[in-house]
Every structure is written in C-alpha cells, then in structure tokens.
C-alpha positions in Angstrom: 64.4 -10.1 14.2 68.1 -11.0 13.9 71.1 -8.8 13.9 71.7 -9.8 10.2 68.6 -7.9 9.2 69.9 -4.8 10.8 73.2 -5.1 9.1 71.5 -5.7 5.7 69.4 -2.6 6.2 72.5 -0.5 7.1 74.4 -1.9 4.1 71.5 -0.9 1.8 71.3 2.5 3.3 75.0 3.2 2.8 75.0 1.8 -0.7 71.9 3.9 -1.7 73.3 7.1 -0.2 76.6 6.7 -2.1 74.9 5.9 -5.3 72.5 8.9 -4.9 75.4 11.3 -4.3 77.3 10.0 -7.3 74.2 10.3 -9.5 73.3 13.7 -8.2 76.7 15.1 -8.8 76.7 13.7 -12.4 73.4 15.5 -13.0 71.1 12.5 -13.0 68.6 13.5 -10.4 65.8 11.3 -11.7 67.9 8.2 -11.5 69.1 9.1 -8.0 65.4 9.3 -7.0 64.7 5.9 -8.5 67.7 4.4 -6.7 66.5 5.7 -3.4 62.9 4.5 -4.1 64.2 1.1 -5.0 66.2 1.0 -1.8 63.2 1.9 0.2 61.0 -0.7 -1.4 63.7 -3.4 -0.8 64.0 -2.6 2.9 60.2 -2.4 3.2 59.9 -5.9 1.8 62.3 -7.1 4.5 60.6 -5.2 7.3 56.9 -5.8 6.6 56.9 -9.5 7.6 58.6 -8.6 10.9 56.0 -5.9 11.6 53.2 -8.4 10.8 54.7 -10.9 13.3 54.9 -8.1 15.9 51.2 -7.4 15.5 50.3 -11.0 15.7 52.3 -11.3 18.9 50.7 -8.3 20.5 47.3 -9.7 19.4 48.0 -13.0 21.0 49.4 -11.4 24.1 46.2 -9.4 24.8 43.9 -12.1 23.4 41.9 -9.7 21.2 
C-alpha cells in the first residue's frame, strides 16, 4: 500500500463531505445520500485488492 492511496482516500472523503453538506443545505438529502454511497463504493474498490493481498500474505506466512 502506497502513500498515494491514502491521499486519494482522504481527497475523496473531503470532496464527498463538502458535496454532502452543500446538497443537504439545498434540501437534496437523497442526492447527498447517493453521493456518500458512491464515495464509499469508490473507496471500497480501491481497498478490497489491498485487503485481499493482506489475507494472502497472512496465509502464506502461517502456511495454512
């Protein structure tokens, strides 16, 4: 895992939080929810391969 991934996740978090606040104050709560859900799905697609690699490493380490 590189530091670039952490920065990308932080940037998405900041962007999503700003967009959600703007949408909530304009009365579009449903769209704010969809924006936060899209941000979550985006970050999960970046994180899941890293978690998979972690499990493979642990499995090889303990030779299960």
